C-alpha positions as CSV (number, residue, x, y, z in Angstrom):
1,M,32.9,30.4,7.6
2,T,30.6,28.8,10.2
3,R,31.9,25.4,11.4
4,P,29.4,22.6,10.8
5,R,27.7,21.2,13.8
6,A,28.6,17.7,15.0
7,G,24.9,16.8,14.8
8,G,25.1,16.7,11.0
9,S,27.7,14.0,10.8
10,P,27.1,10.8,8.8
11,A,27.6,8.7,11.9
12,V,24.7,10.4,13.7
13,F,22.5,10.2,10.7
14,G,23.3,6.5,10.3
15,Q,22.3,5.9,14.0
16,F,19.1,7.8,13.2
17,L,18.2,5.4,10.4
18,V,19.1,2.2,12.3
19,L,17.0,3.6,15.2
20,A,14.0,4.1,12.9
21,L,14.3,0.5,11.6
22,T,14.7,-1.0,15.0
23,W,11.9,0.9,16.7
24,G,9.6,0.5,13.7
25,S,9.9,-3.3,14.0
26,S,9.4,-3.1,17.7
27,F,5.6,-3.0,17.2
28,L,5.8,-6.3,15.3
29,F,7.8,-7.9,18.1
30,I,5.4,-6.7,20.7
31,K,2.5,-8.3,18.9
32,V,4.5,-11.6,18.5
33,G,5.5,-11.5,22.2
34,L,1.8,-11.1,23.2
35,E,1.2,-14.6,21.6
36,G,2.7,-16.2,24.7
37,F,3.0,-13.5,27.4
38,S,0.8,-10.8,29.1
39,P,1.6,-7.1,28.3
40,A,3.4,-6.6,31.6
41,Q,5.5,-9.8,31.0
42,V,6.5,-8.6,27.6
43,V,7.6,-5.3,29.1
44,L,9.5,-7.1,31.9
45,G,11.2,-9.4,29.4
46,R,12.2,-6.6,27.1
47,L,13.6,-4.4,29.9
48,V,15.6,-7.2,31.5
49,A,17.0,-8.3,28.2
50,G,17.8,-4.7,27.2
51,A,19.5,-4.0,30.6
52,A,21.6,-7.2,30.3
53,A,22.7,-6.3,26.8
54,L,23.7,-2.8,27.9
55,L,25.6,-4.1,30.9
56,V,27.6,-6.4,28.7
57,V,28.5,-3.5,26.5
58,V,29.5,-1.5,29.6
59,A,31.7,-4.3,30.8
60,V,33.4,-4.8,27.4
61,T,34.1,-1.1,27.0
62,R,35.1,-0.7,30.6
63,Q,33.0,2.4,31.1
64,R,32.0,3.4,34.6
65,L,28.4,4.1,35.6
66,P,27.7,7.6,37.0
67,R,27.9,7.8,40.8
68,A,26.1,11.1,41.5
69,A,22.7,10.6,43.2
70,A,21.2,13.4,41.3
71,V,22.1,11.7,38.0
72,W,20.4,8.5,39.1
73,G,17.4,10.4,40.2
74,H,17.0,12.1,36.9
75,L,17.5,8.9,35.0
76,A,14.9,7.2,37.2
77,V,12.4,9.8,35.9
78,V,13.5,9.1,32.4
79,A,13.2,5.4,32.9
80,V,9.6,5.8,34.0
81,L,8.7,8.2,31.2
82,L,10.6,6.7,28.3
83,C,10.5,3.0,29.3
84,V,8.0,1.7,31.8
85,V,4.9,3.8,31.2
86,P,4.9,3.9,27.4
87,F,6.0,0.2,27.0
88,L,3.1,-0.9,29.2
89,L,0.6,1.3,27.4
90,F,1.7,0.1,23.9
91,A,1.8,-3.5,24.9
92,W,-1.7,-3.4,26.4
93,A,-3.0,-1.5,23.4
94,E,-1.8,-4.1,21.0
95,L,-4.1,-6.6,22.5
96,H,-6.9,-4.5,20.8
97,V,-5.3,-2.7,17.8
98,S,-2.9,-3.8,15.0
99,S,0.9,-3.3,15.3
100,G,0.7,-1.1,12.2
101,F,-1.9,1.2,13.9
102,A,0.3,1.4,17.0
103,S,3.3,2.4,14.9
104,I,1.3,5.1,13.2
105,C,0.2,6.5,16.6
106,N,3.8,6.5,17.6
107,A,4.4,9.1,14.9
108,T,2.6,11.6,17.0
109,T,5.7,11.7,19.4
110,P,7.1,14.9,17.7
111,L,3.8,16.6,18.2
112,M,3.7,15.7,21.8
113,T,7.4,16.7,22.2
114,T,6.7,20.1,20.6
115,M,3.7,20.7,22.8
116,V,5.6,19.8,26.0
117,A,8.6,21.9,25.0
118,W,6.4,25.0,24.5
119,A,4.8,24.4,27.9
120,A,8.0,23.7,29.7
121,L,10.0,26.5,28.1
122,P,8.1,29.8,28.5
123,G,10.7,31.6,26.5
124,E,9.5,29.9,23.4
125,R,6.3,31.4,22.2
126,P,4.8,29.7,19.1
127,D,3.7,32.1,16.4
128,R,0.4,31.6,14.5
129,V,1.9,29.5,11.7
130,R,3.5,27.0,14.1
131,L,0.4,26.9,16.2
132,A,-1.6,26.2,13.1
133,G,0.8,23.3,12.3
134,L,0.3,21.8,15.7
135,I,-3.5,22.0,15.3
136,A,-3.2,20.4,11.8
137,G,-1.1,17.6,13.3
138,F,-3.7,16.8,15.9
139,A,-6.4,17.0,13.2
140,G,-4.4,14.3,11.4
141,V,-4.5,12.2,14.6
142,V,-8.3,12.4,14.5
143,V,-8.2,11.1,10.9
144,V,-6.0,8.2,12.0
145,L,-8.3,7.3,14.8
146,G,-11.3,7.3,12.4
147,P,-14.0,8.1,15.0
148,W,-16.8,7.8,12.3
149,R,-16.1,4.0,12.2
150,G,-17.2,3.6,15.8
151,L,-15.3,1.9,18.6
152,A,-15.7,-1.7,19.8
153,G,-13.8,-4.3,21.8
154,G,-11.7,-1.9,23.8
155,G,-10.6,0.0,20.6
156,G,-11.2,3.5,22.1
157,A,-9.3,2.8,25.3
158,A,-6.5,1.2,23.2
159,Q,-6.2,4.3,21.0
160,A,-6.1,6.5,24.0
161,A,-3.4,4.3,25.5
162,C,-1.2,4.7,22.4
163,L,-1.6,8.5,22.5
164,L,-0.8,8.6,26.3
165,A,2.3,6.6,25.5
166,T,3.5,9.1,23.0
167,F,2.8,12.0,25.4
168,S,5.0,10.2,27.9
169,Y,7.7,10.0,25.2
170,G,7.3,13.7,24.6
171,L,7.8,14.4,28.3
172,A,10.9,12.1,28.4
173,F,12.5,13.7,25.3
174,V,12.4,17.2,26.8
175,Y,13.4,16.0,30.3
176,L,16.3,14.0,28.9
177,R,17.6,17.0,26.9
178,R,17.1,19.5,29.7
179,Y,18.4,17.6,32.8
180,V,20.6,14.8,31.6
181,S,22.3,15.8,28.4
182,P,24.1,18.8,30.0
183,R,25.9,16.5,32.4
184,G,28.2,15.3,29.6
185,L,27.5,11.6,30.2
186,S,28.2,9.1,27.4
187,A,25.2,7.6,25.6
188,L,26.1,4.2,26.9
189,Q,26.1,5.4,30.5
190,V,22.7,7.1,30.1
191,A,21.2,4.1,28.4
192,A,22.5,1.5,30.8
193,V,21.3,3.3,33.9
194,Q,18.0,4.3,32.3
195,V,17.0,0.8,31.0
196,G,18.5,-0.9,34.1
197,L,16.4,1.2,36.4
198,G,13.4,0.4,34.2
199,A,14.1,-3.3,34.6
200,V,14.4,-2.9,38.4
201,I,11.1,-1.1,38.6
202,M,9.4,-3.8,36.6
203,L,11.0,-6.6,38.6
204,L,9.7,-5.0,41.8
205,A,6.2,-4.6,40.3
206,A,6.2,-8.1,38.7
207,P,4.5,-9.9,41.6
208,F,1.6,-7.5,41.2
209,V,1.3,-6.9,37.5
210,A,3.1,-9.8,35.8
211,A,2.1,-12.9,37.8
212,S,-0.4,-14.3,35.3
213,P,0.2,-17.8,33.6
214,V,2.5,-17.8,30.6
215,H,2.2,-19.9,27.4
216,P,5.6,-19.4,25.8
217,S,6.5,-20.5,22.3
218,W,9.9,-20.1,20.5
219,R,8.4,-17.3,18.4
220,A,7.1,-15.4,21.4
221,V,10.4,-15.8,23.3
222,L,12.4,-14.8,20.3
223,G,10.2,-11.8,19.8
224,V,10.7,-10.5,23.3
225,A,14.4,-11.2,23.2
226,V,15.0,-9.2,20.0
227,L,12.7,-6.5,21.3
228,G,14.8,-6.3,24.4
229,V,18.3,-6.6,23.1
230,A,17.9,-4.4,20.0
231,G,14.8,-2.2,20.5
232,T,15.3,-1.6,24.2
233,G,19.0,-2.0,24.8
234,L,21.2,-0.9,21.9
235,A,18.5,1.5,20.5
236,Y,18.8,3.7,23.5
237,V,22.5,4.2,22.9
238,W,21.7,5.4,19.4
239,N,18.8,7.5,20.7
240,T,20.9,9.3,23.3
241,N,23.6,10.1,20.7
242,V,21.0,11.6,18.4
243,V,19.3,13.6,21.1
244,A,22.7,15.0,22.3
245,A,23.6,16.0,18.7
246,W,20.3,17.1,17.2
247,G,18.1,18.1,20.2
248,A,14.9,16.7,21.6
249,T,12.5,17.8,18.9
250,R,14.7,16.9,15.9
251,A,15.6,13.5,17.5
252,S,12.0,12.7,18.0
253,T,11.4,12.9,14.2
254,V,12.7,9.3,14.1
255,T,9.0,8.5,14.4
256,Y,8.4,9.8,10.8
257,L,10.0,6.6,9.6
258,T,8.9,4.1,12.2
259,P,5.2,3.9,11.0
260,V,6.4,3.0,7.5
261,V,8.4,0.1,8.9
262,G,5.7,-0.9,11.3
263,V,2.9,-0.9,8.8
264,V,4.9,-2.8,6.1
265,L,5.9,-5.4,8.6
266,G,2.4,-5.7,10.0
267,V,1.0,-6.3,6.5
268,V,3.7,-8.6,5.2
269,V,4.4,-10.7,8.4
270,L,1.1,-10.6,10.3
271,G,-1.3,-10.1,7.4
272,E,-2.8,-7.0,9.1
273,A,-5.3,-4.8,7.1
274,V,-4.7,-1.0,6.8
275,S,-7.7,1.4,6.5
276,W,-7.4,4.3,4.1
277,N,-7.6,6.9,6.8
278,E,-4.5,5.6,8.7
279,P,-1.9,6.5,6.1
280,V,-3.8,9.6,5.1
281,G,-4.0,10.8,8.7
282,A,-0.3,9.9,9.2
283,L,0.6,12.2,6.2
284,I,-1.4,15.0,7.8
285,V,0.4,14.5,11.1
286,V,3.8,14.6,9.5
287,A,2.8,17.8,7.6
288,G,1.6,19.4,10.8
289,I,4.8,18.5,12.6
290,A,6.9,20.0,9.8
291,V,5.0,23.3,10.0
292,S,4.9,23.4,13.9
293,Q,8.7,22.9,14.0
294,G,9.4,25.6,11.4
295,R,10.6,23.2,8.7
296,V,8.5,24.7,5.9
297,P,10.0,27.7,4.2
298,R,7.8,30.8,4.5
299,V,7.1,33.5,1.9
300,P,8.8,36.7,3.0
301,A,6.4,39.4,4.0
302,G,7.5,42.8,2.6
303,R,11.0,43.8,1.3
304,R,14.0,42.5,3.2
305,T,17.3,44.3,2.7
306,S,19.4,41.5,4.3
307,P,18.8,37.9,5.3
308,R,20.4,38.8,8.6
309,A,17.7,41.4,9.4
310,H,15.1,38.7,10.1
311,P,16.7,35.6,11.4
312,A,14.7,32.4,11.3
313,P,13.0,31.5,14.6
314,R,15.2,29.3,16.7
315,S,14.1,25.9,17.8
316,V,13.5,25.4,21.5
317,H,16.4,22.9,21.4
318,E,18.9,24.9,19.5
319,P,21.6,26.3,21.8
320,V,21.7,30.0,22.7
321,R,25.0,31.3,21.6
322,G,27.4,31.1,24.6
323,H,25.0,28.8,26.6
324,G,25.3,25.6,24.8
325,R,26.1,23.6,27.8
326,Q,23.1,24.8,29.7
327,E,20.9,23.6,26.8
328,G,22.5,20.2,26.7
329,V,24.4,20.8,23.4
330,R,27.9,19.3,23.3
331,Q,30.1,21.9,21.7
332,G,33.1,21.0,19.6
């Protein structure tokens, strides 16, 4: 009998759900933070608060940070791709679009991750069905954007910024899985260094990008603080655990749930309006993702004498038997 993989444990699934709730509400807290701060100041605040929270956890648990220069170099790349760049893009975009819309755009992350994985791993050649799923997913993105309504007030640039942010996430998911997960670091070590480096980068850039006047209110300060401690700090521990257990593509499906949380909070808390095309497009995106990742059962073609004769296509992030460490999968 095949031993169940660790990735299917209730603990990992619980972290996946908490991560969805935390990141789904992040778009609300970004919008609230923008009431008193500029986009760069919101990003600076969330990264500094997140780094502080993670360093406290590191001190309490007495874990040592990695010392290898190569590890810090890889995590610096992850910090830029998974923190600095997408955070800045989403924060600026929410000056022009609703928090619910931003959360829906965030659901394209698995599409971007799949596309990057196919490009970065030449051994994985998508078949026609999966390619059709990817195309359908991007067709859903067009429906979400609703180009027939026209663009005004920076809306087009803001929509592009949201999609660039999710593309950056896709790069980060694959990079994290390929170059960081195989090193056997704990989730806390990875998150602390990653977010800490992101905070350092923003502190160095602050005199140039975050020097505008501030108009803080208790609501804006609280929004940035929660965004940092929960959405930027602790969430990355959960995210790294899920990536290590499930793989980059499966872990990125957390964004299936974040738009639901983001849209509901935007409507209930901020009174945002939702156009019909946004949830419809989001459903098309999710369906396209399911097909592109091989999650939809296929009708067998012809007679098959044994289920072993035609194994299901392996995900780009599933371990090759005997090479799990190279693929970043922790065995046992």
